[in-house]
N, C-alpha and C positions, 0 to 999 in steps of 0.2 A: 693560510697557515699550514705549517708542516709539523711533523712529529719527531721529537728527539727522544730516543731511548737511551738511558744511561745505565751501563753495567759497572760493577756487579750488582747494584741495588735493584735493577729492573724498572726503576722509576721512569715514567714518560712525561713529557711536557710538550705543550703546543707552543710554537714560536713562529713569528713572521719570517718569511724569506728575507735574507739580508742580515738577520740577527747572528752575532757571533756565537759559536758553540759555547764559549766561556760565559757569555751573558745568559744563555739558555740554561746552562748547568747551575749557575748561581741562582737564577730565578726559580729553579726547581727545588731549591733548598739543599742542594748537594754541596759538599766541600771540595774546592779545587784552588790550590795556591796560585796566585798571580802577583809576583813581587814587583813587576816593572810597569804595572798599569796598562797592560795590553799592547806594549810596544815591541814585542818579539825580542826583548833583550835578555830575559832571564831563563826562558825555557821551562819554567816551573809548571806551566799549563799543558805540558806534553800529554797527549791522549792518543789512543788508537781509534781510528774511524773504521769500524769493522763491517758496517753496511752503509750503503748510500754514498760511497766515495765519489762517484761520478756526478752527483748532484751538488756537492759543495763547491765553494770557490776554488779556483786554481791556486797552487802554491806560489807565493811571491819569492823573488830572490832573497829578500830579507829573512823570511821564514825558513827557506831552504838552508841558508847560511847558518842560522841558529841551530837547526836540527843537526847539521853536520858536526856540531860541537858537543852533542849530548850522547850519553851512553844509553844503550838499549833501544835505539831507533831502528825501526823496520819500515817496510813498504806501506804500512797502514798508519804511520806516525804523522801527526799534525800538531800544531800549536793551536789550542782552543781559542786563544785570543785573536788569531789571524784567520781562522776558518769560518766562513759565512755559510749559513744554511741556505739551501736552494728550495725547490718546491716538492721534493720527494722525501720520504722518511729516512732518517739517519740514526745509526746506532753507534755509540762511542763506548769505549772501555776506559775507565779511570785507572790510573796506574799507582799502585802501592802507597808509599808513605806520603807522597805529595797530595794525594787525594783525600787524606784524612782517614784511610782505612788501616 
């Protein structure tokens, strides 16, 4: 198991390696919009991975292509539906309106 810390709430959840960040966030009871069912088509689950970026799955061309169409993307940007947890702790920051804040 690994630990996912969700900001700005500070909530932490244990998840198995290979679990998507979206699944772990929803299992923690946090709100995060995903309109496309996890297929990297909507970009609504855009998050910033602020710690543990080297332990999560590599970005696929599909995810990279969707991120290229979004506003506010930075070097820490990932789609929660496409990013799989590894074995080390990870911290993500949920972004504004889409996260229910």
